C-alpha positions in Angstrom: -11.9 9.8 1.0 -11.9 8.5 4.6 -10.3 10.1 7.6 -8.6 7.5 9.7 -8.7 8.0 13.5 -5.4 8.0 15.3 -6.3 4.6 16.9 -6.8 3.0 13.4 -3.5 4.3 12.2 -1.8 2.9 15.3 -3.4 -0.5 14.6 -2.2 -0.5 11.0 1.3 0.4 12.1 1.3 -2.4 14.7 0.2 -4.8 12.0 3.1 -3.7 9.8 5.5 -4.0 12.7 4.3 -7.5 13.4 5.8 -8.7 10.1 8.9 -6.4 9.8 11.3 -9.4 9.9 9.4 -11.3 7.2 11.2 -11.4 3.8 7.9 -10.8 1.9 5.4 -9.2 4.4 2.9 -7.6 2.1 0.3 -10.5 1.8 0.5 -11.0 5.6 0.0 -7.3 6.3 -2.9 -7.0 3.9 -4.6 -10.1 5.2 -4.5 -8.8 8.7 -5.7 -5.3 7.7 -8.5 -6.8 5.7 -9.5 -9.0 8.7 -9.4 -6.0 11.0 -11.3 -3.5 8.9 -13.0 -5.5 6.2 -11.4 -3.5 3.3 -8.2 -1.8 2.3 -8.8 1.8 1.0 -6.1 3.9 -0.6 -5.4 5.8 2.6 -4.5 2.6 4.4 -2.3 1.5 1.5 -0.4 4.8 1.8 0.2 4.1 5.5 1.4 0.6 4.7 3.7 2.0 2.0 5.2 4.6 4.4 5.8 2.0 7.0 7.2 -0.8 4.8 8.8 1.1 1.9 6.7 -0.9 -0.6 5.4 1.5 -3.3 1.7 2.2 -3.2 1.4 1.1 -6.8 2.7 -2.4 -5.8 0.3 -2.6 -2.9 -2.7 -1.4 -5.0 -1.7 -4.1 -7.6 -1.9 -6.8 -5.0 -5.1 -5.5 -3.5 -6.9 -5.4 -6.9 -5.4 -8.7 -8.1 -6.7 -10.9 -5.3 -10.5 -11.1 -5.0 -10.3 -11.7 -1.2 -9.0 -8.1 -0.8 -11.4 -5.2 -1.2 -11.1 -1.5 -1.8 -14.6 -0.9 -0.6 -16.5 -2.0 2.5 -18.1 -5.4 2.2 -21.6 -6.2 3.4 -22.2 -8.1 6.6 -22.8 -11.2 4.6 -20.4 -11.8 1.7 -21.9 -14.2 -0.9 -19.4 -15.9 -3.1 -20.8 -17.9 -6.0 -18.3 -20.3 -7.4 -17.6 -19.8 -11.1 -15.0 -22.6 -11.4 -15.4 -25.0 -14.3 -17.6 -27.6 -12.5 -19.8 -25.0 -10.9 -20.1 -23.0 -14.1 -21.1 -26.0 -16.1 -23.7 -27.0 -13.5 -25.4 -23.6 -13.5 -23.2 -21.3 -11.4 -23.7 -18.3 -13.7 -27.5 -18.7 -13.4 -27.2 -18.8 -9.6 -25.1 -15.7 -9.6 -27.6 -14.0 -11.9 -30.4 -14.9 -9.6 -28.6 -13.4 -6.6 -28.0 -10.2 -8.7 -31.7 -10.1 -9.6 -33.1 -10.6 -6.1 -30.5 -8.4 -4.3 -30.7 -5.7 -7.1 -26.9 -5.4 -7.3 -24.3 -6.5 -9.8 -21.4 -8.8 -9.1 -18.8 -7.0 -7.0 -21.4 -4.7 -5.4 -22.9 -4.3 -1.9 -26.6 -3.8 -1.2 -27.7 -0.3 -0.1 -28.5 -1.5 3.4 -24.9 -2.9 3.7 -26.2 -6.4 4.4 -25.0 -8.3 1.4 -22.0 -8.2 -1.0 -21.9 -10.5 -4.0 -19.0 -11.9 -5.9 -18.4 -14.6 -8.5 -15.1 -16.3 -7.5 -12.8 -18.5 -9.4 -13.1 -21.7 -7.3 -14.3 -22.8 -3.9 -12.6 -26.1 -4.2 -15.9 -27.9 -3.9 -16.3 -29.3 -7.4 -18.2 -32.4 -6.1 -21.0 -30.2 -4.8 -21.4 -27.9 -7.8 -22.7 -25.3 -8.1 -21.5 -24.1 -4.7 -22.1 -20.9 -2.8 -20.3 -19.7 0.2 -21.7 -17.0 2.6 -19.1 -15.9 5.2 -17.5 -19.3 4.9 -20.7 -21.4 5.2 -20.9 -23.5 2.0 -24.2 -24.3 0.3 -23.9 -27.4 -1.9 -25.7 -28.0 -5.3 -27.5 -24.6 -5.1 -30.6 -24.4 -7.4 -32.3 -21.2 -8.6 -35.3 -22.1 -6.4 -33.0 -22.1 -3.3 -31.6 -18.6 -3.9 -34.7 -16.7 -2.5 -34.7 -18.9 0.6 -31.0 -18.4 1.2 -31.4 -14.7 1.1 -34.5 -14.9 3.3 -32.6 -17.0 5.9 -30.1 -14.2 6.4 -32.6 -11.4 6.4 -34.6 -13.2 9.1 -31.4 -13.4 11.3 -31.4 -9.6 11.3 -34.9 -9.3 12.8 
C-alpha cells in the first residue's frame, strides 16, 4: 500500500481534468499517469475512478489487459523481448529465457536493484529483424543468445 503525497494526487486530478471533455478518456488518462509515475497502483486507480466516475473494476481491467500499463514500478531499463510469430520462430523465447537466466528474474519481474524489468511482448512490429528486443524504445535487431550478456553489460556500465 502506498501513501500518495498531496502533490501526486493533485497531478493525477489535473491529468483527469485534462481529458474531461473526451468521450472515452480512460486510455488517455492512464497513459499520462503511467508516463508520469511509471506505474498505476490501485490507489491511483481509485483516484481516477472518483474523478471520472469510471468503476475501479473497469480501470483495473484496462490496466491489467494492456502490457504497457503496470501495477508495479518498472526498472530503469525496461527490456521487451518480442514474442510475435516471426521473433518466436527465430528464437525469441530462447532470448527471453537467456535474459531471465542472467538477470535472475522471471518475465514480468524487476531486478532487486530496480535496474531492469523484463517482459515478453506480443509484437514490436519489427518482423524483418527478428528476433527483436527493445530497451526503453531502443531496438536491437536479430538478437542472438551470445549478444544478451553484452547488452546487459552495456546498461550496467552506463550506471558506473
